[in-house]
C-alpha positions in Angstrom: -31.7 28.3 9.6 -29.1 25.6 9.2 -26.7 25.4 6.2 -26.0 22.3 4.3 -22.9 22.1 2.2 -23.0 19.9 -0.9 -20.0 19.0 -3.1 -21.0 18.8 -6.7 -19.1 19.3 -9.9 -19.7 22.4 -12.0 -20.8 20.2 -14.9 -23.4 18.3 -12.7 -24.7 21.6 -11.2 -25.2 23.0 -14.7 -27.5 20.0 -15.4 -29.8 20.8 -12.5 -32.8 22.6 -13.8 -32.9 26.4 -13.3 -36.0 26.2 -11.1 -33.9 24.2 -8.6 -30.6 26.0 -9.0 -32.1 29.3 -7.9 -32.4 27.9 -4.4 -28.6 27.4 -4.2 -25.8 29.9 -3.4 -22.4 29.1 -4.8 -19.9 29.9 -2.0 -16.7 28.6 -3.4 -15.5 26.9 -6.5 -12.2 24.9 -6.4 -10.3 23.7 -9.4 -9.6 20.0 -9.8 -5.9 19.9 -8.8 -5.4 16.3 -9.8 -6.5 17.2 -13.3 -4.7 20.6 -13.4 -1.4 19.2 -12.2 -1.4 15.7 -13.7 2.1 14.7 -14.6 3.7 17.7 -12.7 6.5 16.1 -10.7 7.3 19.3 -8.8 3.7 19.6 -7.7 3.7 15.9 -6.6 6.7 16.5 -4.4 5.3 19.6 -2.9 1.9 18.1 -2.1 3.5 15.0 -0.6 5.6 17.2 1.7 2.5 19.3 2.5 0.5 16.2 3.5 3.2 14.8 5.7 3.7 18.1 7.5 -0.1 18.6 7.8 -0.4 15.1 9.4 2.5 15.8 11.8 0.9 19.1 12.8 -2.5 17.5 13.4 -0.9 14.7 15.5 1.2 17.2 17.5 -1.8 19.4 18.3 -3.8 16.3 19.3 -1.1 15.1 21.6 -0.7 18.5 23.2 -4.4 18.7 23.8 -4.8 15.3 25.3 -1.7 15.0 27.6 
């Protein structure tokens, strides 16, 4: 059996009739960080630093694998 992962909001999933919802297994629910941290300057700086470092790491690993 293959698994299919579908991204759907909690509100939208709640609108799916129960007879269909019973076929799904909720594996992970993530909060909406953009909504949760809206206007939080400290979070904005941290996430910006994280994204830059993440990109640098991806690029570094790619370069190491393909040289």
